[in-house]
DRENVOLO-904214 format. One record per residue (C-alpha): x, z, y. Coordinates in steps of 0.2 Angstrom, whole numbers, plus 5000, padded with zeros to 4 digits. Layout:
BEGIN
 east   up north
    X    Z     Y
...
//
This chain:
BEGIN
 east   up north
 4921 5226  5308
 4935 5217  5299
 4930 5201  5308
 4930 5209  5325
 4948 5216  5322
 4954 5199  5317
 4947 5191  5333
 4956 5204  5343
 4972 5202  5334
 4972 5183  5336
 4968 5185  5355
 4983 5197  5357
 4994 5185  5348
 4989 5170  5359
 4993 5181  5375
 5009 5187  5367
 5014 5169  5363
 5010 5163  5381
 5021 5177  5388
 5035 5173  5375
 5035 5154  5381
 5035 5159  5399
 5049 5171  5397
 5061 5161  5387
 5078 5161  5395
 5094 5152  5391
 5110 5162  5396
 5125 5153  5404
 5141 5163  5404
 5154 5159  5417
 5171 5166  5417
 5180 5163  5433
 5199 5167  5435
 5196 5173  5453
 5183 5174  5466
 5193 5178  5482
 5196 5161  5488
 5185 5149  5498
 5185 5135  5485
 5179 5146  5470
 5166 5154  5481
 5160 5137  5486
 5159 5132  5467
 5149 5148  5463
 5137 5144  5478
 5135 5126  5471
 5132 5133  5453
 5118 5145  5459
 5110 5132  5470
 5109 5120  5455
 5104 5133  5443
 5089 5138  5455
 5082 5121  5450
 5079 5127  5432
 5067 5142  5428
 5073 5145  5411
 5092 5149  5414
 5100 5165  5418
 5118 5166  5424
 5131 5179  5419
 5146 5178  5430
 5163 5187  5426
 5177 5188  5439
 5195 5190  5430
 5203 5194  5447
 5218 5183  5443
 5222 5193  5427
 5224 5184  5410
 5220 5199  5399
 5205 5204  5409
 5199 5186  5408
 5202 5186  5389
 5192 5202  5387
 5177 5196  5398
 5176 5179  5388
 5175 5189  5371
 5161 5200  5379
 5152 5184  5383
 5155 5178  5365
 5148 5195  5358
 5133 5193  5369
 5130 5176  5361
 5127 5166  5377
 5120 5149  5375
 5133 5140  5385
 5150 5146  5390
 5159 5139  5406
 5178 5144  5408
 5189 5141  5423
 5206 5147  5416
 5218 5157  5426
 5233 5150  5416
 5232 5137  5402
 5242 5145  5388
 5235 5163  5388
 5217 5157  5389
 5219 5143  5376
 5216 5155  5361
 5200 5163  5367
 5193 5147  5372
 5195 5141  5354
 5187 5157  5348
 5171 5153  5358
 5171 5135  5352
 5173 5140  5334
 5159 5153  5336
 5147 5138  5339
 5145 5141  5358
 5146 5125  5368
 5161 5128  5379
 5164 5119  5396
 5181 5120  5403
 5182 5117  5422
 5195 5116  5436
 5210 5120  5425
 5214 5113  5408
 5218 5122  5392
 5231 5117  5379
 5219 5112  5365
 5205 5100  5362
 5193 5113  5354
 5181 5113  5368
 5165 5103  5371
 5169 5095  5388
 5180 5096  5403
 5173 5094  5420
 5185 5092  5435
 5195 5080  5446
 5211 5071  5442
 5224 5082  5450
 5238 5069  5446
 5229 5055  5455
 5225 5067  5470
 5244 5071  5471
 5248 5053  5471
 5236 5049  5485
 5244 5063  5495
 5261 5055  5492
 5256 5038  5498
 5249 5046  5513
 5265 5056  5517
 5275 5040  5515
 5268 5033  5531
 5274 5048  5541
 5291 5053  5533
 5306 5048  5543
 5322 5043  5535
 5331 5057  5527
 5316 5068  5529
 5314 5086  5522
 5298 5090  5513
 5292 5108  5511
 5281 5108  5495
 5270 5124  5494
 5265 5126  5476
 5249 5134  5470
 5255 5142  5454
 5269 5133  5444
 5262 5138  5427
 5245 5131  5431
 5240 5113  5426
 5233 5108  5443
 5249 5113  5452
 5260 5104  5440
 5249 5088  5440
 5248 5088  5459
 5267 5089  5460
 5270 5075  5448
 5257 5063  5457
 5265 5067  5474
 5283 5064  5467
 5277 5048  5458
 5271 5041  5474
 5288 5044  5483
 5299 5039  5469
 5306 5025  5479
 5312 5036  5493
 5328 5042  5487
 5333 5049  5504
 5320 5063  5504
 5324 5081  5501
 5311 5094  5494
 5310 5112  5497
 5298 5121  5485
 5290 5138  5487
 5276 5146  5476
 5261 5152  5486
 5250 5157  5471
 5235 5147  5478
 5233 5162  5490
 5234 5163  5509
 5242 5180  5510
 5255 5176  5496
 5260 5160  5506
 5262 5170  5522
 5274 5182  5514
 5284 5168  5505
 5286 5158  5521
 5292 5173  5531
 5306 5175  5518
 5313 5157  5519
 5326 5152  5532
 5321 5137  5542
 5337 5135  5551
 5337 5117  5544
 5322 5107  5551
 5307 5103  5540
 5299 5086  5543
 5283 5087  5532
 5273 5100  5523
 5264 5097  5507
 5253 5111  5502
 5243 5112  5485
 5228 5119  5494
 5221 5120  5512
 5223 5139  5514
 5242 5139  5510
 5243 5124  5523
 5235 5135  5536
 5248 5148  5533
 5262 5136  5535
 5255 5130  5552
 5254 5148  5558
 5271 5151  5552
 5279 5136  5561
 5269 5139  5577
 5276 5157  5577
 5294 5150  5575
 5292 5136  5588
 5276 5132  5596
 5280 5115  5601
 5289 5109  5585
 5275 5119  5575
 5261 5108  5583
 5270 5092  5580
 5275 5095  5562
 5264 5085  5550
 5255 5097  5537
 5243 5091  5523
 5233 5101  5511
 5221 5099  5497
 5203 5104  5492
 5194 5100  5509
 5181 5113  5505
 5169 5120  5518
 5172 5136  5527
 5191 5134  5524
 5200 5117  5524
 5187 5106  5532
 5187 5117  5547
 5206 5117  5548
 5206 5098  5547
 5192 5097  5560
 5201 5108  5573
 5219 5100  5570
 5227 5115  5561
 5229 5103  5546
 5233 5084  5549
 5224 5079  5533
 5217 5086  5517
 5212 5078  5500
 5195 5082  5493
 5195 5091  5477
 5177 5094  5472
 5171 5111  5465
 5160 5103  5452
 5148 5117  5452
 5133 5106  5452
 5140 5095  5439
 5144 5110  5428
 5126 5116  5428
 5120 5098  5424
 5131 5097  5410
 5126 5114  5403
 5108 5109  5404
 5112 5093  5394
 5120 5103  5381
 5105 5115  5381
 5094 5100  5378
 5106 5094  5365
 5110 5078  5374
 5127 5069  5372
 5141 5073  5384
 5158 5065  5386
 5173 5075  5382
 5180 5072  5400
 5168 5071  5415
 5179 5066  5430
 5175 5071  5448
 5178 5059  5463
 5190 5064  5476
 5197 5056  5493
 5207 5058  5509
 5199 5068  5523
 5206 5066  5541
 5200 5074  5557
 5185 5062  5559
 5180 5063  5541
 5181 5082  5541
 5170 5083  5557
 5157 5072  5548
 5158 5082  5532
 5156 5098  5541
 5140 5092  5550
 5133 5085  5533
 5137 5102  5525
 5128 5112  5539
 5113 5100  5537
 5114 5102  5518
 5115 5121  5520
 5099 5121  5531
 5090 5110  5519
 5095 5121  5505
 5089 5136  5514
 5072 5128  5516
 5072 5122  5498
 5076 5140  5493
 5062 5147  5504
 5050 5135  5497
 5056 5138  5479
 5054 5157  5482
 5036 5154  5488
 5033 5143  5473
 5040 5157  5462
 5029 5170  5470
 5014 5158  5468
 5018 5155  5450
 5020 5173  5447
 5003 5176  5455
 4996 5162  5444
 5004 5170  5428
 4997 5187  5433
 4980 5180  5436
 4981 5170  5420
 4987 5186  5410
 4973 5196  5419
 4960 5184  5414
 4966 5184  5396
 4966 5203  5396
 4949 5204  5404
 4942 5192  5392
 4951 5201  5378
 4943 5218  5385
 4926 5210  5386
 4927 5203  5369
 4933 5220  5363
 4920 5229  5373
 4906 5218  5365
 4913 5220  5348
 4915 5239  5351
 4897 5240  5357
 4891 5231  5341
 4902 5242  5331
 4897 5258  5340
 4878 5253  5338
 4880 5251  5319
 4891 5267  5318
 4879 5277  5328
 4865 5271  5317
 4875 5277  5302
 4879 5293  5310
 4861 5297  5314
 4857 5294  5296
 4871 5304  5290
 4867 5318  5303
 4849 5319  5296
 4856 5321  5279
 4869 5334  5285
 4855 5343  5294
 4845 5344  5278
 4860 5350  5269
 4864 5363  5283
 4846 5369  5282
 4848 5372  5263
 4865 5380  5266
 4858 5391  5280
 4844 5397  5269
 4857 5401  5255
 4868 5409  5268
 4853 5420  5274
 4849 5424  5256
 4868 5429  5253
 4868 5439  5269
 4852 5448  5264
 4859 5451  5246
 4876 5457  5253
 4867 5469  5265
 4857 5475  5250
 4872 5477  5239
 4881 5486  5254
 4866 5497  5256
 4865 5501  5238
 4884 5504  5237
 4883 5515  5252
 4868 5524  5245
 4878 5527  5229
 4893 5533  5238
 4882 5544  5249
 4873 5550  5233
 4889 5555  5225
 4895 5563  5241
 4879 5573  5242
 4881 5578  5224
 4899 5583  5228
 4894 5594  5242
 4880 5602  5232
 4893 5606  5218
 4904 5615  5230
 4891 5629  5233
 4890 5634  5214
 4909 5632  5213
 4910 5645  5226
 4900 5657  5215
 4911 5652  5200
 4928 5653  5208
 4925 5669  5219
 4920 5681  5205
 4932 5672  5194
 4947 5676  5205
 4940 5694  5206
 4940 5696  5187
 4957 5688  5185
 4964 5701  5197
 4955 5716  5189
 4957 5711  5170
 4975 5709  5168
 4976 5716  5150
 4959 5710  5144
 4958 5701  5128
 4947 5688  5137
 4960 5684  5150
 4964 5667  5141
 4946 5662  5142
 4945 5667  5160
 4961 5657  5164
 4953 5642  5154
 4937 5643  5165
 4948 5645  5181
 4958 5629  5176
 4943 5618  5173
 4934 5625  5188
 4950 5619  5198
 4949 5603  5189
 4931 5600  5194
 4935 5605  5212
 4949 5592  5212
 4937 5578  5205
 4925 5583  5219
 4938 5582  5232
 4944 5565  5226
 4926 5559  5228
 4926 5566  5246
 4943 5559  5250
 4938 5542  5243
 4924 5542  5255
 4936 5546  5269
 4948 5532  5265
 4933 5519  5263
 4927 5524  5280
 4944 5524  5288
 4943 5542  5293
 4958 5548  5284
 4973 5552  5295
 4991 5556  5292
 4998 5573  5299
 5017 5570  5296
 5031 5582  5297
 5049 5583  5291
 5048 5589  5273
 5063 5594  5262
 5058 5583  5247
 5068 5591  5233
 5060 5608  5235
 5043 5600  5238
 5043 5591  5222
 5050 5606  5213
 5036 5616  5219
 5023 5603  5214
 5031 5602  5197
 5029 5620  5194
 5010 5619  5195
 5010 5612  5177
 5024 5623  5169
 5011 5634  5160
 5002 5619  5154
 5018 5611  5147
 5022 5627  5138
 5005 5628  5130
 5006 5610  5124
 5024 5611  5119
 5028 5596  5131
 5047 5594  5136
 5043 5595  5155
 5059 5592  5166
 5063 5588  5184
 5079 5578  5188
 5084 5577  5206
 5098 5565  5210
 5102 5575  5226
 5102 5593  5231
 5092 5591  5246
 5084 5577  5257
 5072 5577  5271
 5057 5564  5272
 5044 5562  5285
 5027 5563  5277
 5010 5571  5276
 5013 5585  5264
 4995 5587  5259
 4992 5569  5255
 5008 5567  5245
 5003 5583  5236
 4987 5575  5230
 4997 5559  5225
 5009 5569  5214
 4996 5580  5207
 4986 5565  5202
 5001 5557  5194
 5006 5573  5185
 4988 5576  5179
 4987 5558  5172
 5003 5561  5163
 4998 5577  5155
 4981 5569  5151
 4988 5555  5141
 5004 5563  5133
 5001 5571  5116
 5007 5588  5111
 5026 5589  5108
 5028 5574  5120
 5040 5572  5135
 5036 5571  5154
 5050 5568  5166
 5049 5570  5185
 5064 5561  5194
 5070 5560  5212
 5082 5547  5218
 5090 5543  5235
 5089 5524  5239
 5097 5523  5256
 5082 5521  5268
 5070 5525  5254
 5067 5540  5242
 5059 5536  5225
 5049 5549  5215
 5046 5544  5197
 5034 5552  5185
 5038 5546  5167
 5028 5551  5151
 5029 5547  5133
 5010 5544  5131
 5000 5529  5124
 5005 5517  5138
 4995 5504  5147
 4991 5486  5141
 5001 5474  5152
 4986 5464  5157
 4978 5479  5164
 4992 5485  5175
 4987 5474  5190
 4970 5482  5191
 4976 5500  5189
 4975 5504  5208
 4958 5495  5210
 4944 5507  5215
 4932 5512  5200
 4944 5504  5188
 4946 5513  5171
 4955 5506  5157
 4945 5503  5141
 4942 5518  5131
 4948 5530  5144
 4937 5543  5153
 4938 5545  5172
 4931 5541  5189
 4943 5526  5192
 4947 5533  5210
 4962 5544  5207
 4975 5530  5206
 4966 5520  5220
 4968 5535  5231
 4986 5536  5226
 4989 5518  5231
 4980 5521  5248
 4989 5537  5253
 5006 5529  5249
 5001 5513  5259
 4997 5524  5274
 5015 5530  5273
 5021 5512  5273
 5027 5515  5255
 5025 5507  5238
 5019 5513  5221
 5023 5503  5205
 5020 5505  5187
 5031 5501  5172
 5023 5503  5155
 5025 5499  5137
 5010 5501  5125
 5013 5515  5113
 5029 5521  5122
 5023 5528  5138
 5022 5524  5157
 5033 5526  5173
 5025 5528  5190
 5037 5526  5204
 5032 5531  5222
 5044 5524  5236
 5044 5532  5253
 5054 5529  5269
 5064 5543  5276
 5064 5538  5294
 5048 5542  5304
 5051 5527  5315
 5044 5517  5300
 5028 5527  5300
 5017 5517  5313
 4999 5517  5317
 4985 5525  5327
 4980 5536  5312
 4997 5545  5312
 5000 5562  5321
 5015 5573  5321
 5014 5592  5316
 5027 5605  5317
 5034 5612  5300
 5035 5630  5294
 5050 5636  5286
 5040 5645  5273
 5029 5630  5269
 5035 5628  5251
 5041 5645  5246
 5023 5652  5243
 5029 5663  5228
 5040 5673  5240
 5026 5677  5253
 5022 5695  5256
 5004 5698  5253
 5004 5717  5257
 4996 5714  5274
 4982 5704  5266
 4978 5718  5254
 4979 5731  5268
 4966 5721  5278
 4954 5718  5264
 4954 5737  5258
 4948 5744  5275
 4931 5748  5281
 4927 5742  5299
 4913 5748  5311
 4907 5730  5313
 4890 5722  5309
 4890 5705  5300
 4875 5694  5299
 4875 5683  5284
 4864 5667  5286
 4862 5657  5270
 4848 5649  5261
 4855 5650  5244
 4850 5666  5236
 4865 5668  5225
 4878 5664  5238
 4869 5675  5250
 4869 5689  5237
 4887 5686  5233
 4893 5687  5251
 4882 5702  5255
 4890 5711  5240
 4908 5707  5244
 4907 5710  5263
 4897 5726  5261
 4913 5735  5255
 4921 5732  5273
 4907 5729  5285
 4889 5733  5289
 4879 5718  5282
 4863 5710  5288
 4856 5694  5279
 4844 5680  5284
 4838 5665  5275
 4839 5652  5289
 4843 5650  5308
 4826 5655  5314
 4826 5672  5305
 4843 5675  5311
 4838 5673  5329
 4824 5685  5327
 4836 5698  5319
 4849 5695  5334
 4835 5700  5346
 4833 5718  5338
 4850 5722  5330
 4868 5724  5337
 4877 5711  5328
 4896 5709  5329
 4898 5692  5320
 4887 5679  5312
 4893 5671  5296
 4881 5655  5293
 4879 5641  5281
 4877 5624  5289
 4865 5615  5278
 4849 5626  5279
 4830 5622  5281
 4820 5624  5297
 4836 5627  5308
 4853 5622  5301
 4870 5631  5306
 4874 5619  5320
 4858 5622  5329
 4859 5641  5326
 4877 5641  5333
 4871 5632  5349
 4856 5643  5351
 4867 5659  5350
 4881 5652  5362
 4868 5646  5375
 4858 5662  5376
 4865 5675  5388
 4859 5689  5377
 4869 5683  5361
 4883 5671  5368
 4896 5685  5366
 4893 5685  5347
 4906 5676  5337
 4900 5663  5324
 4909 5657  5308
 4901 5642  5299
 4902 5640  5280
 4900 5622  5274
 4902 5611  5259
 4904 5596  5271
 4922 5589  5272
 4920 5576  5286
 4932 5580  5300
 4919 5574  5313
 4907 5587  5307
 4920 5600  5309
 4924 5594  5327
 4905 5594  5330
 4903 5612  5325
 4918 5618  5335
 4912 5609  5350
 4896 5618  5348
 4904 5635  5351
 4909 5640  5333
 4923 5652  5332
 4928 5647  5314
 4925 5634  5301
 4927 5638  5282
 4925 5625  5269
 4917 5628  5252
 4922 5633  5239
 4931 5648  5248
 4941 5663  5243
 4932 5679  5248
 4947 5687  5254
 4950 5673  5266
 4933 5675  5273
 4936 5694  5276
 4952 5691  5284
 4945 5678  5296
 4931 5690  5301
 4943 5704  5304
 4955 5694  5314
 4941 5687  5326
 4933 5704  5329
 4950 5712  5332
 4954 5699  5344
 4938 5703  5353
 4943 5721  5353
 4960 5717  5361
 4951 5707  5375
 4939 5722  5379
 4954 5733  5380
 4963 5721  5393
 4947 5721  5402
 4946 5740  5404
 4964 5740  5409
 4960 5728  5423
 4945 5739  5427
 4955 5755  5429
 4968 5746  5440
 4953 5740  5451
 4959 5722  5450
 4946 5714  5439
 4939 5703  5453
 4956 5699  5461
 4963 5691  5445
 4961 5673  5442
 4953 5666  5426
 4967 5663  5413
 4956 5649  5404
 4940 5639  5406
 4926 5652  5408
 4912 5652  5395
 4895 5660  5398
 4901 5677  5394
 4915 5676  5406
 4903 5670  5420
 4891 5684  5416
 4904 5697  5416
 4911 5691  5433
 4893 5691  5440
 4890 5709  5433
 4906 5715  5441
 4903 5706  5458
 4886 5715  5458
 4893 5732  5455
 4906 5729  5469
 4892 5726  5481
 4882 5742  5476
 4894 5755  5469
 4894 5764  5486
 4875 5768  5485
 4872 5784  5475
 4854 5779  5473
 4858 5763  5464
 4857 5765  5445
 4858 5755  5429
 4839 5751  5429
 4840 5743  5446
 4856 5734  5440
 4847 5726  5425
 4833 5720  5436
 4844 5711  5448
 4853 5703  5433
 4836 5698  5425
 4839 5708  5409
 4830 5723  5401
 4840 5739  5400
 4842 5738  5381
 4848 5720  5382
 4860 5724  5396
 4866 5739  5386
 4870 5729  5371
 4878 5714  5381
 4890 5726  5391
 4894 5737  5376
 4899 5721  5366
 4909 5713  5380
 4918 5729  5387
 4916 5742  5373
 4907 5754  5386
 4889 5756  5391
 4883 5750  5408
 4882 5768  5414
 4900 5772  5409
 4906 5755  5416
 4898 5759  5433
 4905 5777  5434
 4922 5771  5429
 4922 5757  5442
 4918 5770  5455
 4932 5782  5449
 4944 5767  5450
 4939 5764  5468
 4941 5782  5471
 4958 5783  5464
 4964 5769  5475
 4957 5778  5491
 4966 5794  5485
 4983 5785  5484
 4980 5780  5502
 4979 5798  5507
 4968 5794  5522
 4952 5803  5517
 4947 5820  5510
 4941 5822  5492
 4923 5825  5499
 4923 5809  5510
 4930 5799  5495
 4916 5805  5484
 4902 5800  5495
 4911 5783  5499
 4912 5779  5481
 4893 5782  5477
 4894 5800  5469
 4880 5812  5474
 4891 5827  5476
 4910 5831  5477
 4908 5843  5462
 4901 5830  5451
 4915 5818  5457
 4928 5830  5453
 4921 5833  5435
 4920 5815  5431
 4937 5811  5438
 4946 5825  5428
 4937 5819  5412
 4945 5801  5414
 4962 5805  5423
 4965 5823  5415
 4968 5830  5433
 4958 5835  5448
 4957 5823  5463
 4967 5835  5473
 4981 5835  5460
 4980 5816  5459
 4981 5814  5478
//
């Protein structure tokens, strides 16, 4: 693989070098003082034509626009660009001299052209001899100057070297003519400037000859003199200099200028000299350009040659462009061939590499496949073991849950009689023993509840029922639970609230379990004569509850594990789920619980809760209203409770319980208030309901043959028994089981262990509510609007039956021969079953119900005063008016005539 990469790298370098050689360029910088006259435009054209003969040069042309400062700045830019050759055509000699020396000292070969600089620190000067050119012009003028002639000399720029040299040469040629007069003006080498200057001069004295330093100013002079005097203007002899195409040559050829003197641009020579310098060939310090006189014939010849050269040049340029295009195509094909070869070599190399890599990958894949098979087998074993562990754990939890449920039933038999004894034996010498039994039974109940709560938390079934709680009174109430224990053990037990009152949104039941657990632990590990302090602090958005004790403390290394489930510190007895539940309940409130403990000195547990309910977020949170008496239970009036449980009621209660002791306990306790029937399971209970008039069924849930849920559904779905209320007793704590029982028609749900007085009051309230409903029904019956009223709630089976019963009576009440026997046949019930059903629903027998219904209809007719009493009696189904009057007076305490 290393050899393949080396070959690819070598080929890439070869292609790169080829491109580098092909793309090597030499930069020639040209600084022109101006580009707005024909001579310099012709020079640039010659430069570009000559440069086109070389493929490896690049021109950078700067135009100073007749500004010394701009030209200096542009030259310095070219120096900074590090051009290979620098060509300068100065605007004025003195200002440009310094920057020309800078370029030369920077090591850049510097070519001065057209105009000179006042230094010898340059590489070479390319240009014609302006002095000689002026001298030739003077000799030409001598032939045409009359005696005492006046010569108008139009200067280019008096500060420039070409103008000065041309003037000096012209003067030297005419130095023997002392009779001549000169009138100089400065045209600044420009046509427009010359025109302006000529307009400002007074030509009242005649001019015999015009000598202009370039052709464009000479053309301006011809135009000015023609404007002054067309005849004299045509005769006046005017000469210029430069003889450049597209300007002076055309003027000489068409007679506007009498003669011009060739001043070559030197563009071709400048580029040739630059190439000699690039090739590091020797060049002279001064490279002269040839000049000569140009008359009209010569001008015409030069123009013709110039036109032909221009055509030739265009053809050459076209051919050159074609050659460049072909060359570019060749380079492209050459590069493409190189790239294709490189790609082919790379592809072949890559194929070989891929072959070997693929072979290695197959071998590696085989090894990985074997490893994966082993790992998959291990994973399946781990999954199986994990499932077994989860199953065993679930089985253990279910076992403890079932044990907890089973313990609830005997706890019922302990706490029930124990509460009764504590109420009866106030002055007994055994009252302390009874209180000890009651305390430990309560402790056992809390342990059982912790196990059941732990199962709820593990199964994500616990929910928060939050409400706004006054936290100071809440904590104070919970603190009071342990006052008697603190007194017995001589523990300094104090409560320190930082504020008088403060409200917090929380689930009061769960937070009660949290604080009771923390306080129980504090009392468990605090010796007699120790200290326990409950504190409450306001921390802005938080409230902190602290439980501090002076017990044995906790080892520092054990603190991180305190809230883990089933964790119990070495040497300590416990289930290891109490503090786990504390942590879970606090987390459900989006709070925090922390521990600070010193071994041998004590521990501080701190619970931090947020005040604002906006911080309590989650699908498991619901909001419940708060009761004003929620935490002042000591001031509740229990006189009504005592009155309710001390009365006897005309109701029959059927107790369905498979446990003999619980059944006997309930029978004994409820017999003081109700008539009691008992059954050992659901099937026996259903048989009793067929023969006995039962007001309410009190049933356990977990029973053999037919459990409480099945019994409840059987009662509520049977028309004969659907009116009987059902209360379920259970040791189950699952909320879903409670919902299942209620949805099956249960009217109440009481969890074991229970207080017997609560069971009695629940029974009384349900039956009294049924009695009030019957009274409302009879009131509607007396007003004869039973059928006209709309149902106030969703109708159950009893409501539908009663509506059907009343509808049937409405249809037949006018028939005196129709009796209850016929009515029971039409409803599909026996007379006895109909009697019990109607008696339970309405409080009256079917016979009395029918008679009262007829009397209600009769009362309506009597109020209308349209019929006689006898007619109304027969219309409402009575056999005789006398019997009607007797029944009417028994119900309304007046005769029909008096009512009417």
